[in-house]
Each structure stands twice: as structure tokens, then as C-alpha cells.
N, CA, C and O atoms as a GROMACS GRO file, in nm:
protein
  612
    1MET      N    1   2.622   3.460   2.346
    1MET     CA    2   2.740   3.380   2.369
    1MET      C    3   2.836   3.460   2.457
    1MET      O    4   2.858   3.579   2.434
    2PHE      N    5   2.893   3.394   2.557
    2PHE     CA    6   2.986   3.457   2.650
    2PHE      C    7   3.102   3.362   2.670
    2PHE      O    8   3.084   3.250   2.719
    3LEU      N    9   3.223   3.405   2.631
    3LEU     CA   10   3.343   3.322   2.641
    3LEU      C   11   3.324   3.186   2.574
    3LEU      O   12   3.369   3.082   2.623
    4GLY      N   13   3.254   3.190   2.461
    4GLY     CA   14   3.232   3.069   2.385
    4GLY      C   15   3.123   2.980   2.440
    4GLY      O   16   3.106   2.867   2.394
    5VAL      N   17   3.048   3.029   2.539
    5VAL     CA   18   2.940   2.951   2.599
    5VAL      C   19   2.808   3.019   2.566
    5VAL      O   20   2.792   3.140   2.586
    6GLU      N   21   2.716   2.940   2.516
    6GLU     CA   22   2.583   2.991   2.483
    6GLU      C   23   2.504   3.010   2.613
    6GLU      O   24   2.488   2.915   2.690
    7LEU      N   25   2.455   3.133   2.638
    7LEU     CA   26   2.380   3.162   2.760
    7LEU      C   27   2.244   3.221   2.726
    7LEU      O   28   2.231   3.298   2.631
    8ASN      N   29   2.143   3.183   2.804
    8ASN     CA   30   2.013   3.246   2.785
    8ASN      C   31   2.007   3.373   2.870
    8ASN      O   32   2.100   3.401   2.946
    9ASP      N   33   1.900   3.449   2.858
    9ASP     CA   34   1.888   3.577   2.928
    9ASP      C   35   1.896   3.560   3.080
    9ASP      O   36   1.956   3.643   3.148
   10ASP      N   37   1.836   3.456   3.133
   10ASP     CA   38   1.839   3.433   3.278
   10ASP      C   39   1.981   3.404   3.326
   10ASP      O   40   2.021   3.451   3.433
   11GLU      N   41   2.056   3.328   3.248
   11GLU     CA   42   2.194   3.297   3.286
   11GLU      C   43   2.282   3.423   3.281
   11GLU      O   44   2.366   3.443   3.368
   12VAL      N   45   2.261   3.505   3.179
   12VAL     CA   46   2.336   3.631   3.170
   12VAL      C   47   2.302   3.719   3.289
   12VAL      O   48   2.392   3.777   3.350
   13ALA      N   49   2.175   3.731   3.324
   13ALA     CA   50   2.132   3.812   3.437
   13ALA      C   51   2.192   3.759   3.568
   13ALA      O   52   2.234   3.838   3.653
   14GLU      N   53   2.196   3.628   3.583
   14GLU     CA   54   2.253   3.569   3.705
   14GLU      C   55   2.402   3.599   3.715
   14GLU      O   56   2.450   3.635   3.822
   15LEU      N   57   2.475   3.584   3.606
   15LEU     CA   58   2.619   3.615   3.606
   15LEU      C   59   2.644   3.763   3.632
   15LEU      O   60   2.736   3.799   3.706
   16ALA      N   61   2.563   3.848   3.571
   16ALA     CA   62   2.578   3.993   3.592
   16ALA      C   63   2.551   4.028   3.738
   16ALA      O   64   2.621   4.112   3.795
   17GLY      N   65   2.453   3.965   3.798
   17GLY     CA   66   2.423   3.989   3.939
   17GLY      C   67   2.535   3.943   4.030
   17GLY      O   68   2.569   4.011   4.127
   18ARG      N   69   2.592   3.828   4.000
   18ARG     CA   70   2.706   3.780   4.080
   18ARG      C   71   2.824   3.874   4.068
   18ARG      O   72   2.891   3.905   4.166
   19TYR      N   73   2.850   3.921   3.945
   19TYR     CA   74   2.960   4.014   3.923
   19TYR      C   75   2.936   4.144   4.001
   19TYR      O   76   3.027   4.193   4.069
   20ALA      N   77   2.817   4.198   3.992
   20ALA     CA   78   2.783   4.322   4.064
   20ALA      C   79   2.802   4.303   4.214
   20ALA      O   80   2.851   4.393   4.283
   21GLY      N   81   2.762   4.189   4.266
   21GLY     CA   82   2.780   4.160   4.408
   21GLY      C   83   2.926   4.156   4.448
   21GLY      O   84   2.964   4.206   4.554
   22LEU      N   85   3.010   4.095   4.363
   22LEU     CA   86   3.154   4.091   4.392
   22LEU      C   87   3.215   4.231   4.391
   22LEU      O   88   3.297   4.264   4.476
   23VAL      N   89   3.174   4.313   4.295
   23VAL     CA   90   3.225   4.450   4.288
   23VAL      C   91   3.182   4.527   4.413
   23VAL      O   92   3.264   4.595   4.475
   24GLU      N   93   3.056   4.516   4.449
   24GLU     CA   94   3.006   4.586   4.568
   24GLU      C   95   3.080   4.540   4.693
   24GLU      O   96   3.120   4.624   4.775
   25ASP      N   97   3.100   4.410   4.710
   25ASP     CA   98   3.173   4.359   4.826
   25ASP      C   99   3.315   4.414   4.831
   25ASP      O  100   3.365   4.446   4.938
   26THR      N  101   3.379   4.424   4.715
   26THR     CA  102   3.515   4.475   4.709
   26THR      C  103   3.520   4.623   4.748
   26THR      O  104   3.609   4.665   4.822
   27VAL      N  105   3.425   4.701   4.699
   27VAL     CA  106   3.420   4.844   4.733
   27VAL      C  107   3.396   4.861   4.883
   27VAL      O  108   3.461   4.944   4.947
   28VAL      N  109   3.305   4.785   4.940
   28VAL     CA  110   3.276   4.794   5.083
   28VAL      C  111   3.400   4.758   5.165
   28VAL      O  112   3.425   4.819   5.269
   29ALA      N  113   3.477   4.662   5.119
   29ALA     CA  114   3.594   4.615   5.194
   29ALA      C  115   3.718   4.702   5.176
   29ALA      O  116   3.813   4.688   5.253
   30CYS      N  117   3.719   4.790   5.078
   30CYS     CA  118   3.842   4.866   5.054
   30CYS      C  119   3.867   4.968   5.165
   30CYS      O  120   3.774   5.010   5.234
   31ASP      N  121   3.992   5.007   5.179
   31ASP     CA  122   4.030   5.107   5.278
   31ASP      C  123   3.967   5.240   5.243
   31ASP      O  124   3.947   5.272   5.126
   32GLU      N  125   3.934   5.318   5.346
   32GLU     CA  126   3.882   5.452   5.321
   32GLU      C  127   3.995   5.543   5.276
   32GLU      O  128   4.113   5.514   5.299
   33VAL      N  129   3.958   5.651   5.212
   33VAL     CA  130   4.056   5.753   5.177
   33VAL      C  131   4.101   5.818   5.308
   33VAL      O  132   4.018   5.855   5.390
   34THR      N  133   4.230   5.831   5.326
   34THR     CA  134   4.286   5.888   5.449
   34THR      C  135   4.217   6.021   5.482
   34THR      O  136   4.206   6.109   5.397
   35GLY      N  137   4.172   6.032   5.604
   35GLY     CA  138   4.112   6.155   5.652
   35GLY      C  139   3.963   6.166   5.630
   35GLY      O  140   3.901   6.261   5.679
   36ALA      N  141   3.903   6.073   5.556
   36ALA     CA  142   3.760   6.086   5.524
   36ALA      C  143   3.673   6.079   5.649
   36ALA      O  144   3.586   6.164   5.667
   37SER      N  145   3.694   5.980   5.735
   37SER     CA  146   3.612   5.967   5.855
   37SER      C  147   3.626   6.088   5.945
   37SER      O  148   3.526   6.139   5.998
   38ALA      N  149   3.748   6.135   5.964
   38ALA     CA  150   3.769   6.252   6.050
   38ALA      C  151   3.700   6.375   5.993
   38ALA      O  152   3.634   6.449   6.066
   39PHE      N  153   3.715   6.397   5.863
   39PHE     CA  154   3.650   6.513   5.801
   39PHE      C  155   3.499   6.504   5.816
   39PHE      O  156   3.434   6.601   5.854
   40LEU      N  157   3.443   6.388   5.785
   40LEU     CA  158   3.298   6.372   5.793
   40LEU      C  159   3.250   6.390   5.937
   40LEU      O  160   3.150   6.458   5.960
   41SER      N  161   3.319   6.333   6.033
   41SER     CA  162   3.280   6.346   6.174
   41SER      C  163   3.284   6.492   6.220
   41SER      O  164   3.195   6.538   6.291
   42GLU      N  165   3.387   6.563   6.179
   42GLU     CA  166   3.404   6.702   6.222
   42GLU      C  167   3.308   6.797   6.151
   42GLU      O  168   3.275   6.902   6.207
   43ASN      N  169   3.263   6.764   6.031
   43ASN     CA  170   3.185   6.858   5.952
   43ASN      C  171   3.039   6.821   5.932
   43ASN      O  172   2.961   6.904   5.885
   44ALA      N  173   3.000   6.701   5.967
   44ALA     CA  174   2.859   6.662   5.952
   44ALA      C  175   2.773   6.755   6.036
   44ALA      O  176   2.802   6.778   6.154
   45GLY      N  177   2.669   6.807   5.977
   45GLY     CA  178   2.579   6.896   6.046
   45GLY      C  179   2.620   7.043   6.042
   45GLY      O  180   2.537   7.130   6.068
   46ARG      N  181   2.744   7.071   6.008
   46ARG     CA  182   2.790   7.210   5.998
   46ARG      C  183   2.748   7.272   5.866
   46ARG      O  184   2.720   7.392   5.858
   47GLN      N  185   2.744   7.189   5.762
   47GLN     CA  186   2.696   7.230   5.631
   47GLN      C  187   2.642   7.106   5.562
   47GLN      O  188   2.683   6.994   5.593
   48PRO      N  189   2.549   7.125   5.470
   48PRO     CA  190   2.496   7.008   5.400
   48PRO      C  191   2.606   6.937   5.320
   48PRO      O  192   2.689   7.002   5.256
   49MET      N  193   2.604   6.805   5.323
   49MET     CA  194   2.700   6.727   5.245
   49MET      C  195   2.623   6.620   5.166
   49MET      O  196   2.528   6.559   5.217
   50TYR      N  197   2.666   6.601   5.043
   50TYR     CA  198   2.598   6.509   4.952
   50TYR      C  199   2.699   6.419   4.885
   50TYR      O  200   2.815   6.456   4.867
   51VAL      N  201   2.653   6.300   4.848
   51VAL     CA  202   2.730   6.213   4.760
   51VAL      C  203   2.666   6.224   4.623
   51VAL      O  204   2.546   6.207   4.607
   52VAL      N  205   2.750   6.253   4.523
   52VAL     CA  206   2.706   6.260   4.384
   52VAL      C  207   2.800   6.169   4.306
   52VAL      O  208   2.919   6.198   4.294
   53SER      N  209   2.747   6.059   4.255
   53SER     CA  210   2.832   5.956   4.195
   53SER      C  211   2.772   5.902   4.066
   53SER      O  212   2.652   5.910   4.042
   54GLY      N  213   2.859   5.848   3.984
   54GLY     CA  214   2.816   5.780   3.863
   54GLY      C  215   2.779   5.635   3.889
   54GLY      O  216   2.734   5.565   3.798
   55THR      N  217   2.798   5.588   4.012
   55THR     CA  218   2.759   5.453   4.049
   55THR      C  219   2.607   5.444   4.050
   55THR      O  220   2.540   5.539   4.092
   56PRO      N  221   2.550   5.332   4.006
   56PRO     CA  222   2.405   5.319   4.013
   56PRO      C  223   2.355   5.347   4.156
   56PRO      O  224   2.411   5.297   4.253
   57GLU      N  225   2.250   5.428   4.165
   57GLU     CA  226   2.206   5.479   4.295
   57GLU      C  227   2.171   5.370   4.396
   57GLU      O  228   2.208   5.382   4.513
   58ASP      N  229   2.102   5.265   4.355
   58ASP     CA  230   2.068   5.158   4.449
   58ASP      C  231   2.194   5.093   4.506
   58ASP      O  232   2.204   5.069   4.626
   59GLU      N  233   2.290   5.064   4.419
   59GLU     CA  234   2.416   5.004   4.461
   59GLU      C  235   2.491   5.099   4.554
   59GLU      O  236   2.545   5.057   4.657
   60LEU      N  237   2.496   5.227   4.517
   60LEU     CA  238   2.565   5.328   4.597
   60LEU      C  239   2.506   5.336   4.737
   60LEU      O  240   2.580   5.341   4.835
   61ARG      N  241   2.375   5.337   4.747
   61ARG     CA  242   2.308   5.344   4.878
   61ARG      C  243   2.341   5.220   4.962
   61ARG      O  244   2.361   5.232   5.084
   62ARG      N  245   2.346   5.103   4.900
   62ARG     CA  246   2.382   4.981   4.975
   62ARG      C  247   2.526   4.990   5.025
   62ARG      O  248   2.554   4.955   5.140
   63ILE      N  249   2.616   5.039   4.941
   63ILE     CA  250   2.757   5.052   4.982
   63ILE      C  251   2.769   5.147   5.100
   63ILE      O  252   2.837   5.116   5.198
   64ILE      N  253   2.704   5.259   5.091
   64ILE     CA  254   2.710   5.358   5.199
   64ILE      C  255   2.649   5.303   5.327
   64ILE      O  256   2.700   5.326   5.436
   65GLU      N  257   2.539   5.230   5.314
   65GLU     CA  258   2.477   5.168   5.432
   65GLU      C  259   2.571   5.064   5.493
   65GLU      O  260   2.589   5.061   5.614
   66ARG      N  261   2.629   4.980   5.409
   66ARG     CA  262   2.719   4.876   5.460
   66ARG      C  263   2.845   4.934   5.523
   66ARG      O  264   2.902   4.873   5.613
   67ARG      N  265   2.888   5.050   5.477
   67ARG     CA  266   3.006   5.115   5.536
   67ARG      C  267   2.967   5.201   5.657
   67ARG      O  268   3.053   5.259   5.723
   68ALA      N  269   2.838   5.209   5.685
   68ALA     CA  270   2.784   5.282   5.801
   68ALA      C  271   2.826   5.429   5.802
   68ALA      O  272   2.868   5.482   5.904
   69ILE      N  273   2.812   5.494   5.684
   69ILE     CA  274   2.848   5.635   5.675
   69ILE      C  275   2.732   5.723   5.627
   69ILE      O  276   2.749   5.843   5.607
   70GLY      N  277   2.617   5.663   5.607
   70GLY     CA  278   2.504   5.738   5.554
   70GLY      C  279   2.461   5.855   5.639
   70GLY      O  280   2.412   5.955   5.587
   71HIS      N  281   2.479   5.845   5.771
   71HIS     CA  282   2.436   5.952   5.860
   71HIS      C  283   2.515   6.082   5.842
   71HIS      O  284   2.473   6.187   5.891
   72PHE      N  285   2.626   6.077   5.772
   72PHE     CA  286   2.705   6.198   5.747
   72PHE      C  287   2.647   6.283   5.635
   72PHE      O  288   2.676   6.402   5.625
   73PHE      N  289   2.564   6.223   5.550
   73PHE     CA  290   2.520   6.290   5.427
   73PHE      C  291   2.372   6.328   5.433
   73PHE      O  292   2.289   6.255   5.487
   74ASP      N  293   2.343   6.444   5.375
   74ASP     CA  294   2.205   6.489   5.365
   74ASP      C  295   2.130   6.408   5.260
   74ASP      O  296   2.010   6.386   5.272
   75ALA      N  297   2.200   6.363   5.158
   75ALA     CA  298   2.140   6.278   5.055
   75ALA      C  299   2.251   6.212   4.975
   75ALA      O  300   2.365   6.258   4.972
   76VAL      N  301   2.213   6.102   4.910
   76VAL     CA  302   2.306   6.024   4.826
   76VAL      C  303   2.242   6.010   4.689
   76VAL      O  304   2.128   5.964   4.678
   77TYR      N  305   2.315   6.048   4.585
   77TYR     CA  306   2.264   6.043   4.449
   77TYR      C  307   2.361   5.968   4.359
   77TYR      O  308   2.482   5.985   4.367
   78GLY      N  309   2.305   5.884   4.274
   78GLY     CA  310   2.385   5.812   4.176
   78GLY      C  311   2.316   5.809   4.042
   78GLY      O  312   2.216   5.878   4.020
   79SER      N  313   2.370   5.729   3.952
   79SER     CA  314   2.313   5.720   3.818
   79SER      C  315   2.179   5.646   3.827
   79SER      O  316   2.158   5.568   3.920
   80PRO      N  317   2.090   5.671   3.734
   80PRO     CA  318   2.118   5.723   3.601
   80PRO      C  319   2.117   5.875   3.588
   80PRO      O  320   2.151   5.928   3.482
   81LYS      N  321   2.078   5.947   3.693
   81LYS     CA  322   2.076   6.092   3.683
   81LYS      C  323   2.219   6.145   3.666
   81LYS      O  324   2.313   6.094   3.728
   82ARG      N  325   2.234   6.247   3.582
   82ARG     CA  326   2.366   6.305   3.556
   82ARG      C  327   2.412   6.393   3.671
   82ARG      O  328   2.330   6.459   3.735
   83LYS      N  329   2.541   6.394   3.696
   83LYS     CA  330   2.596   6.472   3.807
   83LYS      C  331   2.559   6.619   3.797
   83LYS      O  332   2.526   6.682   3.898
   84GLU      N  333   2.564   6.676   3.676
   84GLU     CA  334   2.531   6.818   3.660
   84GLU      C  335   2.389   6.846   3.704
   84GLU      O  336   2.363   6.945   3.773
   85ALA      N  337   2.296   6.760   3.666
   85ALA     CA  338   2.156   6.778   3.703
   85ALA      C  339   2.138   6.767   3.854
   85ALA      O  340   2.060   6.843   3.912
   86ILE      N  341   2.208   6.675   3.917
   86ILE     CA  342   2.200   6.659   4.062
   86ILE      C  343   2.250   6.784   4.132
   86ILE      O  344   2.183   6.837   4.221
   87VAL      N  345   2.367   6.832   4.092
   87VAL     CA  346   2.425   6.952   4.155
   87VAL      C  347   2.332   7.071   4.136
   87VAL      O  348   2.306   7.144   4.231
   88ASP      N  349   2.284   7.092   4.015
   88ASP     CA  350   2.191   7.204   3.990
   88ASP      C  351   2.068   7.193   4.080
   88ASP      O  352   2.023   7.294   4.134
   89ASP      N  353   2.014   7.073   4.095
   89ASP     CA  354   1.894   7.052   4.178
   89ASP      C  355   1.924   7.082   4.325
   89ASP      O  356   1.844   7.148   4.391
   90VAL      N  357   2.036   7.034   4.376
   90VAL     CA  358   2.071   7.057   4.516
   90VAL      C  359   2.090   7.207   4.542
   90VAL      O  360   2.040   7.259   4.641
   91LEU      N  361   2.160   7.275   4.454
   91LEU     CA  362   2.180   7.419   4.470
   91LEU      C  363   2.046   7.493   4.470
   91LEU      O  364   2.023   7.581   4.552
   92ALA      N  365   1.959   7.456   4.377
   92ALA     CA  366   1.828   7.522   4.367
   92ALA      C  367   1.745   7.499   4.493
   92ALA      O  368   1.682   7.592   4.543
   93ARG      N  369   1.745   7.376   4.545
   93ARG     CA  370   1.667   7.347   4.666
   93ARG      C  371   1.715   7.424   4.787
   93ARG      O  372   1.636   7.457   4.876
   94HIS      N  373   1.845   7.454   4.791
   94HIS     CA  374   1.901   7.530   4.903
   94HIS      C  375   1.904   7.680   4.876
   94HIS      O  376   1.939   7.759   4.964
   95GLY      N  377   1.868   7.720   4.754
   95GLY     CA  378   1.877   7.861   4.720
   95GLY      C  379   2.022   7.909   4.726
   95GLY      O  380   2.048   8.024   4.762
   96ALA      N  381   2.114   7.822   4.692
   96ALA     CA  382   2.256   7.851   4.705
   96ALA      C  383   2.318   7.884   4.570
   96ALA      O  384   2.281   7.827   4.467
   97ALA      N  385   2.410   7.976   4.572
   97ALA     CA  386   2.490   8.007   4.454
   97ALA      C  387   2.599   7.901   4.440
   97ALA      O  388   2.641   7.843   4.540
   98PRO      N  389   2.645   7.876   4.319
   98PRO     CA  390   2.754   7.779   4.302
   98PRO      C  391   2.877   7.813   4.388
   98PRO      O  392   2.946   7.722   4.434
   99SER      N  393   2.904   7.940   4.408
   99SER     CA  394   3.021   7.979   4.487
   99SER      C  395   3.008   7.943   4.635
   99SER      O  396   3.107   7.949   4.708
  100GLN      N  397   2.889   7.906   4.679
  100GLN     CA  398   2.867   7.868   4.818
  100GLN      C  399   2.888   7.718   4.841
  100GLN      O  400   2.867   7.668   4.951
  101ALA      N  401   2.927   7.649   4.737
  101ALA     CA  402   2.947   7.504   4.746
  101ALA      C  403   3.088   7.470   4.702
  101ALA      O  404   3.161   7.554   4.650
  102VAL      N  405   3.125   7.347   4.724
  102VAL     CA  406   3.251   7.293   4.670
  102VAL      C  407   3.225   7.149   4.629
  102VAL      O  408   3.157   7.074   4.699
  103PHE      N  409   3.280   7.112   4.515
  103PHE     CA  410   3.267   6.976   4.463
  103PHE      C  411   3.403   6.911   4.478
  103PHE      O  412   3.500   6.955   4.417
  104VAL      N  413   3.411   6.808   4.558
  104VAL     CA  414   3.535   6.733   4.577
  104VAL      C  415   3.523   6.605   4.497
  104VAL      O  416   3.428   6.528   4.515
  105GLY      N  417   3.619   6.582   4.409
  105GLY     CA  418   3.609   6.463   4.327
  105GLY      C  419   3.744   6.409   4.284
  105GLY      O  420   3.847   6.474   4.300
  106ASP      N  421   3.739   6.289   4.228
  106ASP     CA  422   3.864   6.224   4.186
  106ASP      C  423   3.862   6.178   4.041
  106ASP      O  424   3.949   6.103   3.998
  107THR      N  425   3.761   6.223   3.966
  107THR     CA  426   3.754   6.184   3.824
  107THR      C  427   3.730   6.306   3.738
  107THR      O  428   3.686   6.411   3.786
  108MET      N  429   3.758   6.291   3.611
  108MET     CA  430   3.730   6.401   3.518
  108MET      C  431   3.581   6.427   3.508
  108MET      O  432   3.541   6.541   3.486
  109THR      N  433   3.497   6.325   3.524
  109THR     CA  434   3.352   6.351   3.520
  109THR      C  435   3.311   6.439   3.638
  109THR      O  436   3.219   6.520   3.626
  110ASP      N  437   3.377   6.424   3.751
  110ASP     CA  438   3.351   6.512   3.865
  110ASP      C  439   3.391   6.656   3.830
  110ASP      O  440   3.314   6.749   3.851
  111TYR      N  441   3.510   6.670   3.778
  111TYR     CA  442   3.559   6.803   3.739
  111TYR      C  443   3.467   6.868   3.636
  111TYR      O  444   3.433   6.986   3.648
  112LEU      N  445   3.427   6.792   3.536
  112LEU     CA  446   3.342   6.847   3.431
  112LEU      C  447   3.204   6.886   3.485
  112LEU      O  448   3.146   6.985   3.440
  113ALA      N  449   3.152   6.809   3.580
  113ALA     CA  450   3.024   6.844   3.641
  113ALA      C  451   3.038   6.973   3.722
  113ALA      O  452   2.950   7.059   3.716
  114ALA      N  453   3.146   6.986   3.795
  114ALA     CA  454   3.168   7.109   3.872
  114ALA      C  455   3.182   7.228   3.778
  114ALA      O  456   3.125   7.334   3.802
  115ARG      N  457   3.257   7.211   3.673
  115ARG     CA  458   3.275   7.320   3.576
  115ARG      C  459   3.142   7.359   3.511
  115ARG      O  460   3.112   7.477   3.496
  116ALA      N  461   3.062   7.259   3.473
  116ALA     CA  462   2.934   7.286   3.407
  116ALA      C  463   2.837   7.359   3.499
  116ALA      O  464   2.753   7.436   3.453
  117THR      N  465   2.848   7.335   3.629
  117THR     CA  466   2.758   7.397   3.726
  117THR      C  467   2.821   7.519   3.795
  117THR      O  468   2.758   7.583   3.879
  118GLU      N  469   2.946   7.549   3.757
  118GLU     CA  470   3.020   7.664   3.811
  118GLU      C  471   3.047   7.653   3.961
  118GLU      O  472   3.063   7.754   4.029
  119VAL      N  473   3.052   7.530   4.011
  119VAL     CA  474   3.085   7.506   4.151
  119VAL      C  475   3.237   7.490   4.161
  119VAL      O  476   3.296   7.415   4.083
  120PRO      N  477   3.302   7.558   4.257
  120PRO     CA  478   3.446   7.539   4.276
  120PRO      C  479   3.479   7.391   4.296
  120PRO      O  480   3.403   7.318   4.359
  121PHE      N  481   3.592   7.350   4.242
  121PHE     CA  482   3.630   7.208   4.242
  121PHE      C  483   3.763   7.189   4.312
  121PHE      O  484   3.856   7.267   4.294
  122VAL      N  485   3.770   7.083   4.393
  122VAL     CA  486   3.895   7.038   4.453
  122VAL      C  487   3.914   6.894   4.408
  122VAL      O  488   3.828   6.809   4.429
  123GLY      N  489   4.027   6.867   4.345
  123GLY     CA  490   4.055   6.732   4.297
  123GLY      C  491   4.132   6.651   4.399
  123GLY      O  492   4.230   6.700   4.457
  124ARG      N  493   4.089   6.528   4.420
  124ARG     CA  494   4.166   6.438   4.506
  124ARG      C  495   4.245   6.346   4.414
  124ARG      O  496   4.188   6.270   4.335
  125VAL      N  497   4.376   6.355   4.426
  125VAL     CA  498   4.464   6.277   4.340
  125VAL      C  499   4.556   6.192   4.427
  125VAL      O  500   4.642   6.244   4.498
  126ASP      N  501   4.536   6.064   4.420
  126ASP     CA  502   4.623   5.970   4.491
  126ASP      C  503   4.765   5.992   4.438
  126ASP      O  504   4.786   5.992   4.317
  127PRO      N  505   4.862   6.011   4.527
  127PRO     CA  506   5.000   6.038   4.483
  127PRO      C  507   5.059   5.928   4.394
  127PRO      O  508   5.158   5.951   4.325
  128ARG      N  509   5.000   5.810   4.397
  128ARG     CA  510   5.050   5.700   4.313
  128ARG      C  511   4.999   5.709   4.170
  128ARG      O  512   5.040   5.631   4.085
  129HIS      N  513   4.909   5.804   4.144
  129HIS     CA  514   4.849   5.817   4.011
  129HIS      C  515   4.879   5.953   3.951
  129HIS      O  516   4.910   6.049   4.021
  130GLU      N  517   4.869   5.958   3.820
  130GLU     CA  518   4.890   6.083   3.748
  130GLU      C  519   4.771   6.176   3.770
  130GLU      O  520   4.656   6.132   3.775
  131ASN      N  521   4.798   6.305   3.782
  131ASN     CA  522   4.694   6.405   3.800
  131ASN      C  523   4.620   6.425   3.667
  131ASN      O  524   4.682   6.467   3.570
  132PRO      N  525   4.488   6.396   3.662
  132PRO     CA  526   4.414   6.411   3.537
  132PRO      C  527   4.360   6.553   3.515
  132PRO      O  528   4.308   6.584   3.408
  133PHE      N  529   4.373   6.639   3.617
  133PHE     CA  530   4.308   6.768   3.613
  133PHE      C  531   4.397   6.876   3.555
  133PHE      O  532   4.520   6.864   3.556
  134PRO      N  533   4.335   6.983   3.503
  134PRO     CA  534   4.415   7.096   3.454
  134PRO      C  535   4.505   7.151   3.565
  134PRO      O  536   4.473   7.140   3.684
  135VAL      N  537   4.617   7.209   3.526
  135VAL     CA  538   4.718   7.253   3.624
  135VAL      C  539   4.666   7.356   3.723
  135VAL      O  540   4.717   7.365   3.834
  136GLU      N  541   4.566   7.434   3.685
  136GLU     CA  542   4.515   7.538   3.775
  136GLU      C  543   4.423   7.484   3.885
  136GLU      O  544   4.384   7.559   3.975
  137ILE      N  545   4.387   7.357   3.878
  137ILE     CA  546   4.296   7.298   3.976
  137ILE      C  547   4.372   7.262   4.102
  137ILE      O  548   4.477   7.198   4.098
  138VAL      N  549   4.317   7.305   4.216
  138VAL     CA  550   4.374   7.270   4.346
  138VAL      C  551   4.349   7.121   4.368
  138VAL      O  552   4.238   7.072   4.351
  139THR      N  553   4.454   7.051   4.407
  139THR     CA  554   4.441   6.908   4.435
  139THR      C  555   4.493   6.877   4.574
  139THR      O  556   4.576   6.948   4.630
  140ILE      N  557   4.442   6.769   4.629
  140ILE     CA  558   4.485   6.719   4.759
  140ILE      C  559   4.512   6.569   4.746
  140ILE      O  560   4.449   6.502   4.664
  141PRO      N  561   4.606   6.516   4.826
  141PRO     CA  562   4.638   6.373   4.816
  141PRO      C  563   4.536   6.285   4.888
  141PRO      O  564   4.522   6.167   4.857
  142ASP      N  565   4.466   6.344   4.985
  142ASP     CA  566   4.365   6.270   5.061
  142ASP      C  567   4.274   6.371   5.130
  142ASP      O  568   4.293   6.492   5.114
  143ILE      N  569   4.177   6.324   5.203
  143ILE     CA  570   4.077   6.413   5.262
  143ILE      C  571   4.130   6.484   5.387
  143ILE      O  572   4.069   6.580   5.433
  144SER      N  573   4.240   6.439   5.443
  144SER     CA  574   4.295   6.506   5.560
  144SER      C  575   4.336   6.650   5.528
  144SER      O  576   4.350   6.731   5.620
  145LYS      N  577   4.356   6.682   5.403
  145LYS     CA  578   4.395   6.817   5.361
  145LYS      C  579   4.276   6.902   5.318
  145LYS      O  580   4.294   7.020   5.286
  146LEU      N  581   4.156   6.846   5.315
  146LEU     CA  582   4.042   6.917   5.259
  146LEU      C  583   4.002   7.040   5.339
  146LEU      O  584   3.979   7.146   5.281
  147ALA      N  585   3.994   7.029   5.469
  147ALA     CA  586   3.950   7.142   5.551
  147ALA      C  587   4.039   7.264   5.531
  147ALA      O  588   3.989   7.375   5.518
  148GLU      N  589   4.170   7.244   5.527
  148GLU     CA  590   4.259   7.359   5.509
  148GLU      C  591   4.246   7.421   5.371
  148GLU      O  592   4.263   7.542   5.356
  149VAL      N  593   4.216   7.340   5.270
  149VAL     CA  594   4.195   7.394   5.135
  149VAL      C  595   4.065   7.473   5.129
  149VAL      O  596   4.060   7.582   5.072
  150ILE      N  597   3.958   7.418   5.188
  150ILE     CA  598   3.828   7.484   5.186
  150ILE      C  599   3.833   7.613   5.267
  150ILE      O  600   3.778   7.716   5.226
  151ASP      N  601   3.898   7.607   5.384
  151ASP     CA  602   3.906   7.723   5.471
  151ASP      C  603   4.008   7.825   5.422
  151ASP      O  604   4.012   7.939   5.469
  152GLY      N  605   4.091   7.785   5.326
  152GLY     CA  606   4.191   7.874   5.270
  152GLY      C  607   4.314   7.894   5.355
  152GLY      O  608   4.386   7.992   5.339
  153ASP      N  609   4.339   7.801   5.444
  153ASP     CA  610   4.458   7.811   5.532
  153ASP      C  611   4.583   7.773   5.458
  153ASP      O  612   4.692   7.776   5.515
   0.00000   0.00000   0.00000
């Protein structure tokens, strides 16, 4: 039963699919984080870059394809695999120490994954929202500030 309406499994699946499509369309249509395109354009190919997200991987790949940004990333990873496992795997494949990477994120799950894998973390906190991260975490309001934080300027 959904909102007082009896639904069979096919009807539930159809509604869930429509909802997922609406969410995906909304994400594709939203504005980019300020500075993201410039950072990606300037840094693609200089060092490996990955997307690690809690979004279902198939949906995430469609969003990235529809936004035409896939060429910036070496790989795109989403759920059901856990962020910590993804980061550990990427580091191992590159033979990289955690200190040779940086995890940029905007959620506590991002921060916790970085902490669990010992990768330095930079939090992106929209100025309109409360900072969820511990006070010692370096934060930026958008991606236009990322290069100077990473480079230590």
C-alpha cells in the first residue's frame, strides 16, 4: 500500500523508476559547483582523478555522461561498493600512499571515508549551510579555491 493505494510489485517498480528518473534529471540540470569546470579542465591528465560517490554507480555514470564530464576522470565509482573500499583499491592500484592523494567531499560520509583510509581531506561547504566537519578540517566554499588549498598557497 502506498498513500492509501494498493499497488502490485510492477506498479511499485514503475513508480520507483519514474522517481529515479526525475531525481536524475534534476541532478543533471542543477548548476555546477563554482570553479569545478575550470579546475577539472586545468588538472585533467596532470594527476589521476576519480569520482567516489554513494550514488548508485549506474545512475552516477549516466549523470556524468549527460553532463559531459566523464573525460576528466580516470574512473567513476558509486554504490553499492563502500567509499573506503574504493579509495583503498585505487591507492593500491597506483601504489600510492594515502598522503599522495586528497579526498574532496561535501558530506560526513566523505570525511569518514578519508579518515578511515588516512587520505587528507578537504571539505566543500556551501556558505549557505552549516559546516558539518570538525573545526580542524580545511574547508572551501567552492572548487575555485581547491588548487590553492592543495598547492598550499
